[in-house]
C-alpha positions in Angstrom: 34.2 38.5 -15.9 31.9 40.3 -18.4 32.2 37.6 -21.0 31.0 34.6 -19.0 28.5 36.8 -17.1 26.9 37.6 -20.4 26.8 33.9 -21.3 25.0 33.1 -18.1 22.6 36.0 -18.6 21.8 35.1 -22.2 21.3 31.4 -21.4 19.2 32.1 -18.2 17.3 35.3 -18.7 15.2 34.7 -15.5 18.2 34.2 -13.2 18.1 36.1 -9.9 20.7 38.8 -9.5 21.9 37.2 -6.3 22.5 33.8 -8.0 24.1 35.6 -11.0 26.6 37.3 -8.6 27.2 33.9 -6.9 28.0 32.1 -10.2 30.2 35.0 -11.2 32.1 34.9 -7.9 32.7 31.2 -8.3 34.0 31.6 -11.9 36.3 34.4 -10.7 38.5 31.6 -9.3 38.8 30.0 -12.7 42.5 29.0 -12.3 41.2 26.1 -10.1 39.2 24.5 -12.9 41.1 21.8 -14.8 38.3 20.7 -17.1 34.6 21.1 -17.9 33.7 18.6 -15.2 35.2 20.9 -12.6 33.0 23.8 -13.8 29.9 21.6 -13.9 30.6 20.3 -10.4 31.1 23.9 -9.1 28.0 25.6 -10.7 26.0 22.9 -12.4 23.7 22.4 -9.4 22.9 26.1 -9.3 22.1 26.2 -13.0 19.8 23.2 -12.7 17.9 25.0 -9.9 17.5 28.1 -12.2 16.1 26.0 -15.0 14.5 22.7 -13.9 13.5 21.8 -17.5 17.0 21.8 -18.9 18.7 18.4 -18.9 22.2 17.5 -17.8 23.6 17.6 -21.3 22.3 21.1 -21.8 23.8 22.4 -18.6 27.1 20.7 -19.4 27.2 22.4 -22.9 26.8 25.8 -21.2 29.6 24.8 -18.7 31.8 23.9 -21.7 31.3 27.4 -23.2 32.1 29.0 -19.8 35.2 26.9 -19.5 36.5 27.9 -22.9 35.9 31.6 -22.0 37.8 31.1 -18.8 40.8 29.6 -20.6 40.8 32.4 -23.2 41.0 34.9 -20.4 43.9 33.0 -18.8 41.8 31.5 -16.0 41.5 34.9 -14.3 39.1 37.8 -14.3 39.5 40.2 -17.3 40.9 43.3 -15.7 43.6 45.9 -16.4 46.9 45.7 -14.5 47.7 48.6 -12.2 51.2 50.1 -12.1 52.3 51.2 -8.6 54.1 54.5 -8.2 56.6 53.0 -5.7 57.7 49.7 -4.1 55.4 48.5 -1.3 56.8 46.8 1.8 54.0 44.5 3.0 55.6 44.0 6.4 55.5 47.8 7.0 51.9 48.0 5.7 50.8 45.5 8.3 52.0 47.8 11.0 50.0 50.8 9.8 47.0 51.8 11.8 44.0 50.5 9.8 41.8 53.3 11.2 43.8 55.9 9.3 42.3 56.2 5.8 45.2 58.2 4.3 47.8 55.6 5.3 45.7 52.5 4.4 47.5 50.0 2.2 46.4 49.4 -1.3 46.4 45.7 -0.5 43.7 46.4 2.1 41.7 48.8 0.0 38.9 47.8 -2.3 40.0 48.3 -5.9 37.1 49.5 -8.0 38.5 47.6 -11.0 38.5 44.3 -9.3 35.2 42.2 -9.4 34.1 41.1 -5.9 30.9 39.5 -4.7 29.0 41.3 -2.0 29.1 39.0 1.0 25.5 39.7 2.0 24.3 39.0 -1.5 26.4 35.8 -1.6 24.9 34.6 1.7 21.4 35.5 0.5 22.0 33.6 -2.8 23.3 30.5 -1.0 20.4 30.5 1.5 18.0 30.9 -1.4 19.6 28.0 -3.2 19.6 25.8 -0.1 15.9 26.5 0.4 15.1 25.6 -3.2 17.1 22.3 -2.8 15.3 21.4 0.4 11.9 22.2 -1.2 12.8 20.0 -4.1 13.8 17.1 -1.9 10.9 17.3 0.6 8.0 18.8 -1.3 5.7 15.9 -2.1 4.0 17.7 -5.0 7.3 17.7 -6.9 9.3 14.7 -5.8 6.8 12.3 -4.2 3.4 12.7 -5.9 2.8 11.5 -9.4 -0.7 11.8 -10.8 -2.0 12.5 -7.3 -0.6 9.3 -5.9 1.9 9.4 -3.0 5.1 7.6 -4.1 8.7 7.1 -3.0 11.6 9.4 -3.9 15.3 9.1 -3.5 18.3 11.4 -3.6 22.0 10.5 -3.5 25.4 12.1 -3.4 27.5 10.3 -5.9 31.3 10.9 -5.8 33.0 12.2 -8.9 35.4 9.4 -8.7 32.7 6.8 -9.0 31.0 8.6 -11.9 34.3 8.7 -13.8 35.0 5.0 -13.1 31.5 4.1 -14.3 31.8 6.2 -17.4 35.2 4.7 -18.2 33.9 1.2 -17.6 36.5 0.5 -14.9 34.0 -0.2 -12.1 34.2 -4.0 -12.3 33.7 -5.1 -8.7 31.0 -7.6 -7.8 30.1 -6.1 -4.4 27.1 -3.7 -4.4 28.0 -0.4 -2.8 25.3 2.2 -2.3 26.4 5.3 -0.4 25.2 8.6 0.9 21.5 8.4 0.0 18.1 9.6 1.4 14.8 7.9 0.8 11.4 9.4 1.4 7.8 8.3 0.9 5.7 11.4 0.4 6.7 13.8 3.2 8.0 11.0 5.4 11.8 10.6 5.4 12.6 6.8 5.6 16.4 6.9 5.4 18.8 9.8 5.9 22.4 9.8 4.8 22.4 6.0 4.7 25.1 3.7 3.1 25.5 0.0 2.9 27.5 -2.7 1.0 26.3 -6.1 -0.1 29.3 -8.4 -0.5 29.1 -10.8 -3.5 28.0 -14.3 -2.5 26.5 -13.3 0.9 22.8 -13.7 1.8 21.3 -10.7 3.6 18.1 -10.5 5.6 16.5 -7.0 5.8 14.3 -6.5 8.9 12.6 -3.5 10.5 9.2 -2.3 11.7 6.2 -2.0 9.4 6.4 1.4 7.7 10.2 1.6 8.1 10.6 1.4 4.4 12.0 -2.0 3.7 9.9 -2.7 0.5 10.5 0.9 -0.6 14.2 0.4 -0.3 14.1 -2.7 -2.4 12.1 -0.9 -5.1 14.6 2.0 -5.1 17.5 -0.5 -5.6 15.6 -2.4 -8.3 14.7 0.7 -10.3 18.3 2.0 -9.9 17.0 5.3 -8.5 19.8 4.5 -6.0 23.0 4.4 -8.2 25.5 1.6 -8.1 27.6 -0.3 -10.6 25.6 -0.7 -13.9 27.2 -4.0 -14.9 25.6 -5.8 -11.9 22.4 -7.5 -13.1 19.5 -7.3 -10.7 16.1 -8.9 -10.4 13.3 -8.0 -8.0 10.5 -10.5 -7.5 7.6 -8.1 -7.1 5.0 -8.7 -9.8 3.3 -11.9 -11.0 4.0 -13.1 -14.5 1.4 -12.1 -17.2 -1.3 -14.7 -17.7 -1.2 -15.8 -21.4 -0.9 -19.0 -23.5 2.7 -19.6 -22.4 3.2 -22.8 -20.5 4.5 -22.5 -16.9 7.6 -24.5 -17.8 8.3 -22.4 -20.9 7.8 -19.2 -19.0 10.7 -20.2 -16.7 12.9 -21.3 -19.6 12.3 -18.0 -21.5 14.0 -16.0 -18.8 17.3 -17.4 -19.9 17.7 -14.9 -22.8 21.0 -16.4 -24.1 19.6 -19.9 -24.4 16.4 -18.6 -26.0 18.4 -16.6 -28.5 20.7 -19.5 -29.4 17.7 -21.9 -29.9 16.0 -19.4 -32.1 19.2 -18.9 -34.2 19.6 -22.7 -34.4 16.1 -23.0 -35.8 16.6 -20.3 -38.3 19.8 -21.8 -39.6 18.1 -25.2 -40.0 15.4 -23.6 -42.1 18.0 -21.8 -44.3 20.0 -25.0 -44.8 16.8 -27.0 -45.8 15.6 -24.3 -48.1 18.9 -23.7 -49.9 19.1 -25.4 -53.4 22.3 -26.9 -54.7 25.5 -26.8 -52.6 24.2 -23.9 -50.5 26.1 -21.4 -48.4 29.1 -23.2 -46.8 29.1 -20.6 -43.9 25.7 -21.8 -42.7 27.2 -25.1 -41.5 30.0 -23.3 -39.6 27.5 -20.9 -38.0 25.4 -23.9 -36.9 28.4 -25.7 -35.4 29.2 -22.5 -33.5 25.7 -22.3 -32.1 25.9 -26.0 -31.0 29.1 -25.3 -29.2 27.6 -22.3 -27.3 24.5 -24.3 -26.4 26.8 -27.1 -25.1 28.8 -24.6 -23.1 25.8 -23.3 -21.2 24.4 -26.8 -20.8 21.2 -25.9 -22.6 20.0 -29.5 -22.7 19.9 -29.6 -18.8 17.8 -26.4 -18.6 14.3 -28.0 -18.8 15.0 -30.5 -16.0 16.4 -27.7 -13.9 13.3 -25.5 -14.5 11.0 -28.5 -13.7 12.9 -29.2 -10.5 12.5 -25.6 -9.3 8.7 -25.5 -10.2 8.2 -28.8 -8.5 9.9 -27.5 -5.3 7.5 -24.5 -5.4 4.5 -26.8 -5.5 3.8 -27.3 -9.3 3.0 -30.9 -10.1 4.1 -32.2 -13.6 0.6 -31.6 -15.0 0.6 -28.1 -13.6 3.9 -27.3 -15.3 2.4 -27.8 -18.7 -0.6 -25.6 -18.0 -0.7 -22.1 -19.5 0.0 -19.2 -17.1 -3.5 -17.7 -17.7 -5.0 -20.8 -16.0 -3.3 -19.9 -12.7 -4.4 -17.5 -10.0 -2.4 -14.5 -9.0 -0.7 -16.4 -6.1 0.5 -19.2 -8.4 1.7 -16.7 -11.0 3.8 -15.1 -8.3 5.4 -18.5 -7.7 6.2 -18.7 -11.4 7.9 -15.3 -11.1 9.9 -16.6 -8.2 10.8 -19.7 -10.2 12.0 -17.5 -13.1 14.3 -15.6 -10.7 15.8 -18.7 -9.1 16.4 -20.1 -12.6 18.1 -17.0 -14.1 20.5 -16.4 -11.1 21.1 -12.6 -11.4 24.1 -10.9 -9.7 21.7 -9.5 -7.1 18.3 -11.1 -6.3 15.8 -9.1 -4.3 13.0 -11.1 -2.6 10.2 -9.3 -0.7 8.4 -11.6 1.7 8.9 -14.7 -0.5 7.3 -17.0 2.0 3.9 -15.2 1.8 2.9 -17.2 -1.2 4.2 -20.5 -0.1 3.0 -23.4 2.1 5.2 -25.0 4.7 6.5 -27.7 2.4 7.5 -25.1 -0.3 9.2 -23.0 2.4 11.3 -25.9 3.6 12.3 -26.6 0.0 13.2 -22.9 -0.6 15.3 -22.8 2.6 17.3 -25.8 1.3 17.7 -24.4 -2.2 18.9 -21.0 -1.1 21.7 -22.5 1.1 23.8 -22.9 -2.1 22.8 -19.6 -3.8 25.9 -18.5 -5.7 25.3 -14.8 -6.1 24.2 -11.9 -3.8 20.7 -12.2 -2.1 18.7 -9.5 -0.2 15.5 -10.8 1.5 12.8 -9.0 3.4 11.0 -11.5 5.6 9.0 -11.7 8.8 9.8 -15.4 9.1 12.5 -15.8 11.8 12.9 -19.5 11.1 13.5 -18.8 7.4 16.0 -16.0 8.1 17.9 -18.3 10.6 18.2 -20.9 7.9 19.1 -18.7 4.9 20.7 -15.4 6.0 24.5 -15.1 6.5 24.1 -11.4 7.4 21.4 -9.1 8.7 20.6 -5.4 8.0 18.4 -3.6 10.5 16.4 -0.6 9.2 15.4 1.7 11.9 15.5 5.4 13.0 16.2 6.5 9.4 19.4 4.4 9.2 20.7 1.0 8.3 22.8 -1.1 10.7 24.7 -4.2 9.5 25.3 -7.4 11.5 27.1 -10.6 10.9 25.2 -13.9 11.3 21.6 -15.0 10.9 18.5 -13.6 12.7 19.1 -15.3 16.0 22.7 -14.0 16.2 21.6 -10.6 15.1 18.9 -10.4 17.8 21.4 -11.5 20.5 24.0 -8.9 19.3 21.5 -6.1 19.0 20.1 -6.8 22.5 23.5 -6.8 24.1 24.6 -3.7 22.2 21.4 -1.9 23.4 22.1 -3.0 27.0 25.7 -1.7 26.8 24.5 1.7 25.3 21.9 2.0 28.1 24.6 1.3 30.8 26.9 3.8 29.2 24.1 6.4 29.1 23.2 5.8 32.7 26.8 6.1 33.8 27.2 9.4 31.9 24.0 10.7 33.6 25.3 9.7 37.0 28.7 11.3 36.4 27.1 14.6 35.3 24.8 14.6 38.3 27.8 14.0 40.6 29.7 16.9 39.0 26.7 19.2 39.1 26.1 18.4 42.8 29.7 19.4 43.5 29.3 22.7 41.6 26.0 23.5 43.3 27.5 22.8 46.8 30.7 24.9 46.4 29.6 27.5 43.9 29.9 30.3 46.4 32.9 29.0 48.4 35.9 31.3 47.7 38.4 28.6 48.6 37.0 26.3 46.0 36.3 28.8 43.2 39.1 27.6 40.9 38.0 23.9 41.3 34.3 24.9 40.7 35.3 26.7 37.5 37.3 23.7 36.4 34.2 21.4 36.9 32.0 23.8 35.0 34.4 23.8 32.1 34.5 20.0 32.3 30.8 19.8 32.0 30.7 22.2 29.1 33.3 20.1 27.1 31.3 16.9 27.5 29.4 15.9 24.3 25.7 16.3 24.2 24.0 13.4 26.0 21.5 11.6 23.8 19.2 9.0 25.3 19.3 5.5 23.8 16.6 5.0 21.2 14.1 2.3 22.1 11.7 0.8 19.7 8.2 0.9 21.2 6.7 -2.5 22.1 4.0 -3.7 19.7 0.7 -4.5 21.5 -2.5 -5.9 19.8 -5.6 -5.8 21.8 -8.4 -8.3 20.9 -11.8 -8.1 22.6 -11.6 -9.1 26.2 -15.3 -9.4 27.2 -16.2 -12.7 25.6 -19.3 -14.6 26.8 -18.8 -18.3 27.1 -20.8 -20.6 24.8 -21.6 -24.2 25.5 -20.1 -26.7 23.0 -20.4 -27.7 20.3 -20.1 -24.2 18.8 -18.7 -25.0 15.3 -18.9 -28.5 13.8 -18.7 -30.4 10.5 -20.4 -33.8 10.2 -19.6 -36.1 7.2 -19.0 -33.1 5.0 -18.3 -33.7 1.3 -17.4 -30.9 -1.1 -16.5 -30.4 -4.7 -16.5 -27.5 -7.2 -17.7 -29.9 -9.9 -17.4 -33.5 -11.2 -13.7 -33.0 -11.9 -12.8 -30.8 -8.9 -13.4 -33.0 -5.8 -12.0 -31.5 -2.6 -13.2 -33.3 0.5 -14.8 -36.6 1.6 -16.4 -37.4 4.9 -14.8 -34.6 7.0 -15.6 -34.6 10.7 -14.4 -31.7 12.7 -15.3 -29.9 15.9 -14.2 -26.6 17.6 -15.0 -25.0 21.0 -14.2 -21.8 22.8 -10.9 -23.1 24.0 -9.8 -24.4 20.5 -6.4 -23.2 19.1 -6.3 -25.0 15.8 -3.8 -24.6 12.9 -4.6 -25.9 9.4 -1.6 -26.8 7.2 -1.2 -28.5 3.9 0.1 -27.9 0.4 -1.3 -25.1 -1.7 -4.4 -26.3 -3.6 -5.2 -29.0 -0.9 -8.3 -27.0 0.2 -7.3 -25.1 3.3 -9.1 -21.8 2.2 -12.1 -23.9 1.0 -12.4 -25.5 4.4 -12.4 -22.1 6.1 -15.2 -20.9 3.8 -17.3 -23.9 4.7 -16.7 -23.2 8.4 -17.7 -19.6 7.8 -20.9 -20.7 5.9 -19.8 -18.9 2.7 -19.7 -22.3 0.9 -22.4 -25.0 1.4 -21.3 -28.7 1.6 -22.4 -31.0 -1.2 -23.4 -33.4 1.5 -23.1 -33.5 5.3 -23.9 -30.9 7.9 -22.4 -27.7 9.3 -23.5 -26.8 12.7 -22.8 -23.5 14.6 -24.0 -22.0 17.8 -26.8 -19.4 17.5 -24.7 -16.8 19.4 -21.5 -17.4 17.5 -20.0 -14.2 16.1 -17.1 -15.0 13.7 -14.2 -12.7 13.0 -12.6 -13.5 9.6 -9.2 -12.2 8.4 -7.9 -12.8 4.9 -5.6 -11.2 2.3 -8.8 -10.7 0.2 -10.1 -8.2 2.7 -6.9 -6.1 2.3 -7.0 -6.2 -1.5 -10.6 -5.1 -1.6 -10.3 -2.0 0.6 -10.7 1.5 -1.0 -7.1 2.7 -0.9 -8.1 6.3 -1.5 -9.8 6.5 1.9 -8.0 6.7 5.2 -8.4 4.2 8.1 -11.1 6.3 9.9 -13.2 6.6 6.8 -13.0 2.9 6.2 -14.1 2.2 9.7 -17.0 4.7 9.4 -18.2 3.1 6.1 -18.2 -0.4 7.7 -19.5 0.6 11.2 -21.4 4.0 10.8 -22.8 6.1 13.6 -19.7 6.4 15.9 -17.5 9.4 16.6 -14.0 9.8 15.1 -12.6 9.4 18.5 -14.2 6.0 18.9 -12.8 4.9 15.5 -9.4 6.1 16.5 -9.6 4.2 19.8 -10.4 1.0 17.9 -7.6 1.5 15.4 -5.2 2.4 18.2 -5.7 -1.0 19.7 -3.8 -2.4 16.7 -1.1 0.2 16.4 -2.8 2.5 13.9 -2.3 5.8 15.7 -1.6 9.4 15.0 -1.3 10.4 11.3 -1.5 6.7 10.3 -5.3 6.9 10.9 -5.7 9.9 8.6 -3.4 9.0 5.8 -4.8 7.3 2.6 -4.4 3.6 2.8 -2.3 3.6 -0.4 0.5 5.3 1.6 0.5 2.6 4.3 2.8 -0.4 4.3 1.4 -3.9 3.8 1.7 -4.6 7.6 -0.1 -1.4 8.5 -3.0 -2.3 6.1 -3.2 -5.6 7.9 -3.6 -3.9 11.2 -6.5 -1.8 9.8 -8.2 -5.1 8.8 -7.6 -6.5 12.3 -9.4 -3.4 13.7 -12.3 -3.9 11.3 -12.5 -7.6 12.2 -12.7 -6.9 15.9 -15.1 -3.9 15.7 -18.1 -6.4 15.9 -16.7 -8.0 19.1 -16.4 -11.5 17.7 -16.1 -14.5 20.0 -14.4 -16.8 17.5 -11.6 -16.0 15.0 -11.0 -17.7 11.6 -7.7 -16.3 10.2 -6.2 -17.0 6.8 -2.5 -16.3 6.6 -2.6 -13.4 9.1 1.2 -12.9 9.3 1.6 -11.9 5.6 3.3 -8.5 5.5 3.6 -8.2 9.3 7.0 -7.4 10.8 8.6 -9.8 13.2 7.6 -7.8 16.3 4.0 -7.7 15.3 3.9 -11.4 14.6 5.1 -12.0 18.1 2.5 -9.5 19.4 -0.2 -11.4 17.4 0.9 -14.7 18.9 0.7 -13.3 22.5 -2.7 -11.7 21.8 -4.2 -14.9 20.3 -2.8 -16.9 23.2 -4.6 -14.7 25.8 -7.8 -14.4 23.7 -10.8 -15.9 25.5 -12.6 -17.1 22.3 -11.8 -19.9 19.9 -9.2 -19.7 17.1 -8.8 -21.5 13.8 -6.0 -20.3 11.6 -4.2 -21.2 8.3 -0.5 -20.2 8.6 2.9 -21.0 7.3 4.7 -19.1 10.1 6.3 -21.6 12.4 6.9 -19.2 15.3 3.2 -18.2 15.3 2.0 -21.8 15.1 4.2 -22.8 18.1 3.0 -19.8 20.1 -0.7 -20.3 19.6 -1.8 -23.7 18.4 -2.7 -26.8 20.4 -4.1 -28.8 17.5 -2.9 -29.4 14.0 -5.2 -30.3 11.1 -3.6 -31.4 7.8 -5.4 -31.0 4.5 -4.5 -33.4 1.7 -5.6 -36.5 -0.1 -9.3 -35.3 -0.2 -9.7 -35.2 3.5 -8.8 -33.3 6.7 -7.1 -35.1 9.6 -5.8 -34.2 13.0 -2.0 -34.9 13.4 -1.2 -36.1 16.9 2.5 -35.2 16.8 1.7 -31.6 15.9 4.0 -29.4 13.8 7.2 -31.4 14.5 5.6 -34.6 13.2 4.3 -32.8 10.1 7.8 -31.4 9.3 9.3 -34.9 9.7 6.7 -36.2 7.2 7.6 -33.4 4.7 11.3 -33.9 5.1 10.9 -37.6 4.5 9.1 -36.8 1.2 12.0 -34.5 0.2 14.5 -37.3 0.7 12.4 -39.7 -1.4 12.2 -37.1 -4.2 16.0 -36.7 -4.2 16.4 -40.4 -4.6 
């Protein structure tokens, strides 16, 4: 033992005596170690805890030295053999009285020459190691805070078999398997001992409440902080493309790296052939032929038309496709990023709320396009209609775990509801049975004739598993102002309004619109048709070039937009943001206002940067309603909200006593709230009598004409 103990002491001078004894005790069983990996698996984690700065290669090198020392010593502790004076009968020794020291067997005695670990010290060392590991996993300063910003962290138990298969290159499956992992955001544990499998070619919808960690999980997968097969290519549409001089079409084509490399090689070979004097290098022609063959194999000539088709489906006109990326806004550059992902077809595509940046027409196109997606797809979305059309499977993230279901969202919801009812019935039956048994025990506890039966019932209760109530997700409730004074119409009106951003940027001609306190109006149209511009004219933020905007003198507008979320100070918490906008109230009053929109408890005191997108949206709703508005103008209010909150928003707007005008792509919200549909397009705004169904029929007809 002395040899490898000295190695450990020399490599780790600061090691605790308890941990040193623990390592020595493990190494005493050296005959169980077949190779260096066994030694590393046994003590590598302890050595990492002793010296955080040393990398895995360094620890493995030390384990290799220890393994060689163990082999030189025959895999056993280095000690002298003891010669017994006479044969010992073990069966006789077992009959001896252990309390008699003189007759105690040498097999029961502690030999001073044999190295043993003190049990108390070993327990103390293991407890200390466990505490260190827990601190490392949970302590936000180490694992979840970088440069003072709260961030996500992940830990995972990877089997040795998978590690060896990955190292040998034998892990060739197409299914994505991620097992035994935890995910935390700061101090909040999002997932605990979770596992899931994504079968190749299936399309998965990931749903869960705001703050459950859906987007965080996608980021952990994309960054490979959660380990799975390295040969599987992955793409996460999260950031917009960089705005530069690259054309939108070229930006999409460039993501096909093989095609780009072959075209570059073809160009270089042409230059070399043209520049060569005389007969030239005969191998250049052969190389060029090989490049042509590879380009034909990947159908490189069809790539531009395929990229143009994808961009067109996402709303890019032919003229927009040849604009540089720097000419587009952030939302349009996000669409280019989505187009690049759809064009490149990775083994695993991760989409986080892809419908947020799209209008209804583009969403319908994307639904149709993803029906034939050839690889694996994982989508986070709040759009039930989209998930019903696209998803083949659902994953429900809740209560720090992941539950998988077959089928689309509608089938998932039906199965989950039925499963929940069955669990509740089972729980109630168990409670009733226990109460019945306990009543019998209480009644006959002191009856001598029934003593045996009572004891039997008591034991029966003790053997029953612990009864755990069925977990219920709390209902989401949004409370808009209820005390709204009625205003006589017209309260908001546009008469013969014309608007343009310049001579070459004409938006509207002769727009006539009117809204009252009972209005429930939804505005739809393609991106760039002027929906947000119309809202700003209604708000009074933009003045018409000609025509009139009329509003009631007592009109108080509440406006929601993504711009409000992006411009908040993320270093402040929700209470501080409320106080900066509406000073002079108590913290309890701010909490009450935030609580009306589900921002309760520590959510109100955490920095906004640590909140999910949906939770930030709720803060904006609280700010919007703090001034007690009597008319709402909402620009894409469902972005980042979970499905349950979208439903709560629909119910709250339906019961709101003031007027509502909203721009939305969410079909379920439109059907819950709106009574009128205004369509932007062609330089005007018109009411559509047939409502949303008529608009969808019009869009689908356009699709059919484009396919022809």
